[in-house]
C-alpha positions as CSV (number, residue, x, y, z in Angstrom):
1,M,0.0,0.0,0.0
2,L,1.2,3.4,-0.8
3,R,0.5,6.6,1.2
4,I,-1.0,9.5,-0.9
5,G,2.4,11.3,-1.0
6,A,4.3,8.3,-2.3
7,F,1.5,7.5,-4.8
8,S,1.6,11.1,-6.0
9,R,5.3,11.0,-6.7
10,I,5.0,7.7,-8.6
11,A,1.9,8.7,-10.5
12,H,3.2,12.2,-11.3
13,M,-0.1,13.6,-10.1
14,T,-0.4,16.3,-7.4
15,I,-1.9,15.5,-4.1
16,D,-4.6,18.1,-4.6
17,T,-5.6,16.5,-7.9
18,L,-5.8,13.1,-6.2
19,R,-8.0,14.5,-3.5
20,H,-10.2,16.1,-6.1
21,Y,-10.6,12.9,-8.0
22,D,-11.5,11.2,-4.8
23,A,-14.1,13.9,-4.0
24,V,-15.8,13.6,-7.5
25,G,-15.6,9.7,-7.3
26,L,-13.1,9.3,-10.1
27,L,-10.3,7.7,-8.3
28,K,-10.9,6.8,-4.7
29,P,-8.2,5.6,-2.3
30,A,-8.0,1.8,-1.7
31,V,-8.1,2.4,2.0
32,I,-8.6,5.3,4.3
33,D,-7.2,4.9,7.8
34,P,-10.2,5.6,10.2
35,T,-7.9,6.7,12.9
36,T,-5.5,9.1,11.0
37,G,-7.6,9.7,7.9
38,Y,-4.5,8.9,5.8
39,R,-5.3,7.8,2.2
40,Y,-3.6,4.7,0.8
41,Y,-3.4,3.6,-2.8
42,T,-2.4,0.3,-4.4
43,A,0.1,-0.1,-7.3
44,D,-2.7,-1.5,-9.4
45,Q,-4.4,1.9,-9.3
46,L,-1.5,3.4,-11.4
47,Q,-3.1,2.0,-14.4
48,A,-6.4,3.9,-13.7
49,V,-4.2,7.1,-13.3
50,N,-2.7,6.5,-16.6
51,Q,-6.1,6.0,-18.2
52,I,-7.4,9.2,-16.7
53,V,-4.4,11.1,-17.9
54,T,-4.7,9.7,-21.5
55,L,-8.4,10.4,-21.7
56,K,-8.0,13.9,-20.4
57,E,-5.3,14.6,-23.1
58,L,-7.9,13.4,-25.6
59,G,-10.3,16.0,-24.5
60,F,-12.7,14.0,-22.4
61,S,-14.4,15.5,-19.4
62,L,-14.0,14.0,-15.9
63,E,-17.7,12.9,-16.0
64,E,-17.2,11.1,-19.3
65,I,-13.9,9.5,-17.9
66,A,-15.8,8.3,-14.8
67,H,-18.5,6.8,-16.9
68,I,-15.8,4.9,-19.0
69,Q,-13.9,3.8,-16.0
70,K,-17.0,2.3,-14.2
71,G,-17.4,0.0,-17.1
72,H,-20.6,1.5,-18.4
73,S,-19.1,1.8,-22.0
74,S,-18.5,-1.2,-24.2
75,S,-15.8,-1.3,-26.8
76,A,-18.2,-0.1,-29.3
77,D,-19.2,2.8,-27.1
78,L,-15.7,3.7,-26.5
79,H,-15.0,3.6,-30.3
80,A,-18.0,5.9,-30.9
81,L,-16.8,8.3,-28.2
82,L,-13.3,8.5,-29.7
83,Q,-14.8,9.0,-33.2
84,H,-16.9,11.9,-31.8
85,Q,-13.9,13.4,-30.0
86,L,-11.9,13.2,-33.3
87,R,-14.6,15.1,-35.2
88,V,-14.8,17.8,-32.4
89,T,-11.0,18.1,-32.5
90,E,-11.0,18.4,-36.4
91,Q,-13.8,21.0,-36.2
92,T,-11.7,22.9,-33.6
93,I,-8.5,22.8,-35.7
94,T,-10.6,24.0,-38.8
95,A,-12.0,26.9,-36.8
96,A,-8.6,27.8,-35.4
97,E,-7.1,27.8,-39.0
98,Q,-9.9,30.0,-40.2
99,R,-9.3,32.4,-37.3
100,R,-5.6,32.4,-38.0
101,S,-6.2,33.3,-41.7
102,R,-8.6,36.2,-40.6
103,I,-5.9,37.5,-38.2
104,Q,-3.2,37.3,-40.9
105,A,-5.5,39.1,-43.4
106,H,-6.3,41.8,-40.8
107,L,-2.5,42.1,-39.9
108,H,-1.7,42.6,-43.6
109,A,-4.5,45.2,-43.9
110,V,-3.2,47.1,-40.9
111,E,0.3,47.0,-42.3
112,A,-0.9,48.1,-45.8
113,Q,-3.0,50.9,-44.3
114,Q,0.0,52.3,-42.5
115,R,1.7,52.6,-46.0
116,L,-1.3,54.0,-47.8
117,P,-1.5,57.8,-48.6
118,P,-4.7,59.6,-47.5
119,Y,-7.6,59.0,-49.9
120,A,-8.4,62.0,-52.2
121,I,-12.1,62.6,-51.6
122,Q,-14.0,64.9,-53.9
123,L,-17.4,66.4,-54.0
124,K,-19.0,66.4,-57.4
125,S,-22.3,67.2,-59.1
126,M,-23.8,64.8,-61.7
127,D,-26.3,65.2,-64.5
128,S,-29.1,62.7,-65.0
129,T,-28.0,59.7,-67.0
130,M,-29.5,56.5,-68.3
131,V,-28.4,53.0,-67.3
132,A,-29.2,49.4,-68.5
133,T,-29.0,47.2,-65.5
134,M,-30.2,44.0,-63.8
135,R,-31.3,43.9,-60.1
136,A,-32.1,41.0,-57.8
137,T,-31.4,39.8,-54.2
138,V,-28.2,37.9,-53.8
139,P,-28.1,35.2,-51.1
140,T,-24.6,36.0,-49.7
141,M,-21.9,38.6,-50.1
142,A,-19.6,36.0,-51.5
143,Q,-21.9,35.2,-54.4
144,I,-22.1,38.8,-55.5
145,P,-19.2,38.6,-58.0
146,E,-20.7,35.4,-59.5
147,Y,-24.1,37.1,-59.9
148,W,-22.6,40.4,-61.2
149,Q,-20.5,38.5,-63.8
150,V,-23.7,37.0,-65.3
151,W,-25.7,40.2,-65.2
152,F,-22.8,42.2,-66.9
153,Q,-22.6,39.6,-69.6
154,T,-26.3,39.5,-70.2
155,V,-26.7,43.3,-70.3
156,A,-23.7,43.6,-72.6
157,A,-25.1,41.0,-75.0
158,W,-28.4,42.8,-75.3
159,L,-26.7,46.2,-75.9
160,H,-24.7,44.5,-78.6
161,T,-27.8,43.3,-80.3
162,Q,-29.2,46.8,-80.3
163,Q,-25.9,48.2,-81.6
164,I,-25.5,50.4,-78.5
165,P,-21.9,51.1,-77.5
166,I,-21.3,49.8,-73.9
167,G,-20.5,52.5,-71.4
168,V,-18.6,52.2,-68.2
169,P,-19.8,49.5,-65.7
170,I,-21.8,50.6,-62.7
171,A,-23.2,48.8,-59.6
172,F,-25.6,49.8,-56.9
173,H,-26.1,48.8,-53.3
174,H,-29.7,49.3,-52.4
175,D,-30.0,48.0,-48.8
176,E,-30.4,50.7,-46.2
177,G,-27.8,49.1,-43.9
178,F,-25.1,46.5,-44.3
179,Q,-26.5,43.1,-45.2
180,P,-24.4,40.0,-45.1
181,E,-27.2,38.0,-46.6
182,Q,-30.1,38.7,-49.0
183,I,-28.3,41.7,-50.5
184,D,-30.4,43.9,-52.8
185,T,-27.9,44.8,-55.5
186,E,-27.9,45.9,-59.1
187,C,-25.3,46.3,-61.9
188,G,-25.1,47.1,-65.6
189,F,-23.7,49.8,-67.9
190,I,-24.1,53.6,-68.3
191,I,-25.5,54.2,-71.8
192,P,-23.7,57.0,-73.7
193,T,-25.7,60.2,-74.2
194,I,-26.0,60.0,-78.1
195,H,-27.5,56.5,-77.7
196,R,-30.2,57.2,-75.2
197,R,-33.4,56.3,-77.1
198,A,-36.5,54.6,-76.3
199,I,-36.0,50.8,-76.2
200,A,-37.9,48.0,-74.6
201,P,-35.4,45.6,-73.1
202,P,-36.3,42.0,-72.2
203,T,-37.0,41.2,-68.6
204,P,-35.0,41.2,-66.3
205,I,-32.9,43.9,-68.0
206,V,-34.2,47.4,-67.3
207,L,-33.5,50.8,-68.7
208,R,-33.8,53.6,-66.2
209,Q,-32.9,57.2,-65.8
210,L,-30.7,58.1,-62.8
211,E,-31.6,61.4,-61.3
212,A,-29.2,64.3,-61.3
213,H,-27.4,64.9,-58.1
214,A,-26.0,68.3,-56.9
215,H,-23.7,66.7,-54.4
216,I,-22.0,63.3,-54.7
217,A,-19.1,62.4,-52.5
218,T,-16.5,60.2,-54.3
219,V,-13.2,58.5,-53.9
220,A,-11.2,56.6,-56.6
221,V,-9.3,53.4,-55.7
222,A,-6.8,52.1,-58.3
223,N,-6.6,48.2,-58.5
224,P,-8.0,47.6,-55.0
225,D,-6.3,44.6,-53.4
226,P,-8.5,42.1,-51.5
227,H,-5.6,41.1,-49.4
228,T,-5.4,44.5,-47.9
229,G,-9.1,45.2,-47.3
230,G,-10.2,45.8,-50.9
231,L,-12.5,48.8,-50.9
232,K,-13.3,48.6,-47.1
233,N,-10.8,51.3,-46.2
234,A,-12.0,53.6,-48.9
235,Y,-15.6,53.2,-47.8
236,A,-14.6,54.0,-44.2
237,A,-12.6,57.0,-45.2
238,L,-15.6,58.3,-47.4
239,G,-18.0,57.7,-44.6
240,Q,-15.9,59.5,-42.1
241,W,-15.5,62.4,-44.5
242,I,-19.3,62.6,-45.1
243,S,-19.8,62.7,-41.4
244,T,-17.2,65.2,-40.4
245,Q,-18.1,67.5,-43.3
246,G,-21.8,67.6,-42.2
247,Y,-23.5,65.6,-45.0
248,T,-26.0,62.9,-44.9
249,L,-26.5,60.0,-47.4
250,Y,-29.2,60.5,-50.1
251,G,-29.8,57.6,-52.4
252,A,-28.1,54.2,-53.0
253,P,-24.3,54.2,-53.0
254,R,-22.7,53.1,-56.3
255,E,-19.5,51.9,-57.7
256,V,-18.2,52.9,-61.2
257,Y,-15.4,50.9,-62.9
258,Y,-12.9,52.3,-65.2
259,G,-10.1,50.5,-67.0
260,A,-9.6,47.0,-68.3
261,P,-10.7,44.1,-65.9
262,E,-9.2,41.6,-68.2
263,T,-5.6,43.1,-67.7
264,G,-6.2,43.8,-64.0
265,D,-5.9,47.5,-64.5
266,V,-9.1,48.8,-62.9
267,T,-10.0,52.0,-61.0
268,V,-13.1,51.9,-58.8
269,E,-14.8,55.1,-58.0
270,I,-17.2,54.9,-55.0
271,Q,-20.0,57.4,-55.2
272,F,-22.3,58.4,-52.3
273,P,-25.1,60.8,-53.2
274,V,-25.3,63.2,-50.3
275,E,-27.4,66.1,-49.0
276,Q,-25.8,69.3,-47.8
277,S,-26.4,70.2,-44.2
278,Q,-27.1,73.8,-43.2
279,G,-24.2,76.1,-43.2
280,I,-22.0,74.0,-45.7
281,Q,-20.8,75.6,-48.8
282,P,-19.3,72.8,-50.8
283,A,-16.7,73.2,-53.6
284,V,-18.4,71.1,-56.3
285,S,-16.9,69.8,-59.5
286,R,-18.9,68.6,-62.5
287,S,-18.5,65.0,-63.5
288,E,-20.2,62.4,-65.6
289,P,-21.2,59.2,-63.6
């Protein structure tokens, strides 16, 4: 028989842990001296200690270990428990890897932001213009590029059949607030002025006239890099500028794309229609959308 101190040294388990395992019924002493209260263990109990340590390392709770040690689990039950623990561990690893990727992306974005010059924000006015577009609700943010690609191709094909030159691409975000799912979005092309004639496009393509805006806050981003936040920083800078300059949003934000996407040379102009607050006298430049 081994007193608790000796058993603790042999088993590499603290005395406090042995007492806790006794209290919860996981590993009780073989004998407790009724006179002195000393706890005694047998060498055979070292096997139980090793099993407890192994199962704890595998992620089992003390309650689950007690259930296994009492013989309530058959070999098949133990196999199923281990399979479940394996799945839980794999899910934990996957979640940790995803978290690591997000941390790395955020770290790169912070580092890149420190190297970026301030955004050149302009206040413009825009005349009314016509656009040919498609609009629908997209299930998730990640699916927007896929939907837009189809819509741009569909609208471009129809404009080609009408012998109408394709203007610059434009996209709209119609939701009042940020929506990670069920996003109301629209994209298509601006129609050059000389070709704005009455045409009846097939559904779901629509022709519509954009209203003129006296004030549109804009910022242009050349070749936005998704690894450094894409357009997020530009949106944040534009939103901060609008707020500090005393303006409020008026109408759907839009993005206009200049350049050649096939070569990767693209400049995105973010446009926020705004209303002038009292007392503000903006310096406004004239621009086409």
